[in-house]
C-alpha positions in Angstrom: 62.5 101.3 96.6 60.3 98.8 98.4 59.8 99.3 102.1 60.5 96.4 104.5 59.8 96.6 108.2 62.3 94.8 110.4 61.0 94.3 114.0 63.9 93.8 116.4 66.2 95.3 113.8 68.8 96.6 116.2 69.3 93.1 117.6 72.0 90.6 116.5 70.3 88.9 113.5 68.1 91.8 112.8 70.9 94.3 112.3 72.8 92.0 109.9 69.5 91.5 108.0 69.0 95.2 107.7 72.5 95.5 106.2 71.7 92.7 103.7 68.3 94.3 102.8 69.8 97.7 102.2 72.6 96.2 100.1 69.9 94.5 98.0 68.1 97.8 97.3 65.3 97.9 99.9 64.3 100.8 102.1 64.3 99.5 105.7 62.3 100.6 108.6 63.3 99.3 112.1 61.1 98.9 115.1 62.9 97.8 118.4 62.2 98.4 122.1 65.9 98.2 122.8 65.4 95.6 125.6 68.4 93.7 124.5 70.2 96.1 122.1 71.5 99.6 121.7 70.3 102.4 119.4 73.9 103.0 118.4 73.6 100.0 116.2 71.6 102.1 113.7 74.6 104.3 113.2 76.8 101.3 112.8 74.5 99.9 110.1 74.8 103.3 108.3 78.6 103.1 108.5 78.5 99.8 106.7 76.0 100.5 104.0 76.2 104.3 103.7 72.4 104.4 104.3 70.7 105.5 107.5 67.7 103.2 108.2 64.6 104.6 109.7 64.4 103.7 113.4 61.5 103.9 115.8 61.7 102.8 119.4 58.5 100.8 119.9 57.3 97.7 121.8 55.2 95.5 119.6 52.9 94.8 122.7 52.0 98.5 122.5 49.0 98.2 120.1 48.1 101.9 119.8 51.8 102.7 119.2 52.0 100.0 116.5 48.8 101.3 114.8 50.2 104.8 114.8 53.5 103.6 113.3 51.8 101.9 110.4 49.5 104.9 109.8 52.6 107.1 109.4 54.4 104.6 107.2 52.1 103.5 104.4 52.9 101.0 101.7 55.1 98.7 103.7 55.8 95.8 101.3 56.6 93.1 103.9 57.7 92.5 107.4 60.6 90.4 108.8 59.7 89.7 112.4 62.6 89.1 114.8 61.4 91.0 117.9 61.1 88.4 120.8 62.8 87.3 124.0 65.2 84.5 123.1 67.1 83.1 126.1 66.3 79.4 126.6 67.4 79.3 130.2 65.7 82.5 131.2 62.4 81.3 129.6 62.4 78.4 132.1 62.6 80.8 135.0 60.1 83.4 133.6 57.8 81.6 131.3 54.9 84.1 131.5 57.3 86.9 130.4 58.1 84.9 127.3 54.5 83.9 126.5 53.2 87.4 127.0 55.9 89.1 124.9 56.5 86.6 122.1 52.8 85.7 121.5 51.1 89.0 122.0 53.8 90.9 120.0 53.1 88.6 117.0 49.3 88.8 117.3 49.3 92.6 117.4 51.8 92.7 114.5 49.6 90.5 112.3 46.4 92.4 113.2 48.0 95.7 112.3 49.5 94.3 109.1 46.0 93.1 108.1 44.5 96.5 108.9 47.0 98.3 106.6 47.0 95.7 103.8 50.5 94.3 104.3 50.4 90.5 103.6 54.0 89.3 103.5 55.7 88.0 106.6 59.0 86.3 107.2 59.1 84.9 110.7 62.2 84.2 112.8 61.6 80.7 114.1 64.0 78.2 115.6 65.1 74.6 115.5 63.9 74.4 119.1 60.5 73.6 117.7 61.8 70.1 117.0 62.7 69.3 120.6 65.1 66.4 120.6 64.6 64.9 117.2 64.3 61.1 116.7 66.4 61.3 113.6 69.4 63.5 112.6 69.9 65.5 110.5 66.4 66.9 111.1 64.3 67.9 108.1 61.2 70.1 107.9 59.1 67.0 107.8 60.2 65.9 111.3 57.4 65.9 113.9 57.3 68.9 116.1 57.8 67.4 119.6 57.2 68.9 123.0 59.6 71.9 123.3 62.3 71.7 126.0 61.7 75.3 127.0 59.0 77.9 127.1 61.1 79.9 124.5 60.9 76.9 122.1 57.2 76.5 122.7 56.5 80.2 121.9 58.2 79.7 118.5 56.0 76.6 117.8 52.8 78.4 118.9 53.8 81.5 116.8 54.1 79.2 113.7 50.6 77.8 114.5 49.2 81.4 114.8 50.7 82.3 111.5 49.5 79.1 109.8 45.9 79.5 111.2 45.7 83.2 110.3 47.1 82.7 106.8 44.4 80.0 106.2 41.7 82.6 107.0 43.2 85.6 105.3 45.5 86.7 102.5 48.7 86.5 104.6 51.6 84.8 102.9 54.4 83.8 105.2 57.8 82.0 105.5 59.0 80.7 108.8 62.8 80.3 108.9 63.9 77.7 111.5 67.4 78.7 112.4 69.9 76.5 114.0 72.7 78.4 115.9 73.7 81.8 114.5 77.3 82.9 115.5 79.9 85.2 114.1 79.8 88.9 113.1 79.9 91.2 110.1 83.4 91.3 108.5 83.5 95.1 109.3 83.5 94.3 113.0 80.9 97.1 113.3 78.0 94.9 114.3 77.8 91.6 116.1 76.2 89.8 119.1 76.1 92.0 122.1 74.0 90.5 125.0 73.4 92.3 128.2 74.8 90.7 131.4 76.3 87.3 131.4 75.7 85.8 127.9 73.2 83.0 127.5 74.6 82.0 124.1 77.9 80.0 123.6 80.0 82.2 121.4 79.6 85.6 123.2 80.3 83.8 126.4 83.4 82.3 124.8 84.7 85.6 123.4 84.0 87.5 126.7 85.9 84.9 128.6 88.8 85.1 126.1 89.0 88.9 126.5 88.8 88.6 130.3 85.3 90.1 130.8 84.2 86.7 132.2 86.6 84.8 134.4 85.6 81.3 133.4 83.4 79.9 130.7 81.0 77.3 132.1 80.3 74.5 129.8 76.8 73.2 130.7 76.8 69.5 130.7 79.7 67.1 130.1 77.7 63.9 130.3 75.6 63.9 127.2 75.6 60.9 124.8 78.0 62.6 122.4 81.6 61.7 121.5 83.1 64.2 124.0 80.1 64.5 126.4 79.1 68.0 125.4 76.1 69.2 123.5 76.2 69.3 119.7 74.7 72.0 117.6 74.6 73.2 113.9 76.3 76.6 113.8 75.7 79.1 111.0 77.3 82.4 110.2 75.0 85.3 110.9 75.9 86.9 107.5 74.7 83.7 105.7 71.6 83.8 107.9 70.8 87.4 107.0 71.1 86.7 103.3 68.5 84.0 103.7 65.9 86.6 104.9 66.5 88.7 101.8 65.9 85.6 99.6 62.8 84.8 101.6 61.2 88.2 101.2 62.0 88.1 97.5 60.3 84.7 97.2 57.1 86.2 98.9 57.2 89.1 96.4 57.4 86.7 93.4 54.4 84.7 94.7 55.8 81.5 93.3 54.9 79.2 96.3 52.1 76.7 96.0 51.3 77.1 99.7 50.5 80.2 101.7 52.9 79.4 104.4 56.3 77.7 104.0 59.0 76.5 106.4 62.7 76.2 105.8 65.6 75.0 108.0 68.6 77.3 108.0 71.8 75.5 108.9 75.0 74.1 107.5 74.1 70.4 108.0 77.1 69.8 110.3 77.1 69.5 114.0 79.9 70.6 116.4 80.2 70.0 120.1 80.8 72.7 122.6 84.4 71.5 123.2 85.0 71.4 119.4 83.9 75.1 119.2 86.2 76.0 122.0 89.2 74.2 120.5 88.5 75.6 117.0 88.2 79.1 118.5 91.6 78.7 120.3 93.2 77.4 117.1 91.8 80.1 114.7 92.5 83.0 117.0 95.7 81.9 118.8 94.3 82.3 122.3 93.5 80.0 125.2 90.2 80.0 127.0 89.6 79.2 130.6 86.6 76.9 130.8 85.1 74.4 133.2 82.4 71.7 132.9 79.3 72.2 135.1 75.8 70.7 135.3 73.4 70.6 132.4 71.2 73.7 131.9 67.4 73.4 132.0 65.9 73.6 128.5 68.9 72.4 126.6 68.7 69.4 124.3 71.5 66.9 123.6 72.2 67.3 119.9 70.7 68.7 116.8 71.8 69.6 113.3 69.9 70.5 110.1 69.1 68.9 106.9 69.2 72.2 104.8 68.4 70.6 101.4 64.9 72.2 101.1 66.4 75.7 101.6 69.2 74.9 99.2 66.8 73.7 96.5 63.7 75.7 96.9 65.1 79.0 98.2 68.3 78.7 96.2 70.2 79.6 99.4 73.2 77.8 100.9 75.5 78.6 103.8 78.9 79.7 102.4 81.0 80.5 105.5 82.7 77.9 107.6 83.4 77.5 111.3 86.8 79.1 111.1 85.3 82.2 109.6 82.5 82.3 112.1 84.8 82.1 115.1 87.4 84.5 113.7 84.8 87.2 112.9 83.3 86.7 116.4 86.7 87.4 118.0 87.3 90.4 115.7 84.0 91.8 116.9 84.9 91.3 120.6 88.3 93.0 120.0 86.5 95.9 118.4 84.2 96.2 121.4 87.2 96.2 123.7 89.0 98.8 121.6 91.8 96.4 120.7 
């Protein structure tokens, strides 16, 4: 079996991708520093797939530790790189924390990959690189505008680092620009589990519905949108995970004309925050206590994807709809709460 290294593999998207990789016949190695996840996720992955992935607790900013890891694990076919800080709001408060971790971690990873002859990289990027686009839906050809947050800027800079290094080496890479991943695995064994008060919409929503948070604050009710709340393109995390498998397979086939490629991963449909809340209430038969408050620094008004390039070139398309996303997220929350 081919070995794939997944950095940040106990995190939300990482854990779902590990499941998809194992179910596609890969041997998966996980690196994670557990800064925003739990080691118990490894056991949950094994419950789903019947295969225990290899796990190493390691921070990518630990260069000697990373070199030691690669020396002990030869013949890694490719790397899917998730490990990064990811909270937009927090990045505006602690920008240096985000620049140090997200940029240095990638630089060290690529250096060590080159040292050990590993030249295939799938990078976890983000639609935040587009800022507030001039045209919607946004395609990969849209100009990359000034990011609204240090988090978004780290993703843009990381893409630049990958492109520049690839031009000077044998690195082949695919950057996947996600829109908004939500939902959970249908087993309800893995899902999004942030520490503290959630920064992302859906875990905030489910924690409020279960009673863990008293009131869900909706950041901004005065945007130029039909109901005044921000609009995003939401994608089921299971669909997103499958796209990473397709991306690593594309790198293996060496069919691309360019050394680096970029793909939007979204559904092509935008929903407002209030639409998400109302759909969640309808699908799950539960009311949510929410209140409008001020806009949050770093948030943009509206964005949704043009996913045609991923559909045609990768042969990937989102299959699961909003009802399935929000139902699976609630089942995950119920599982966490023992209900």
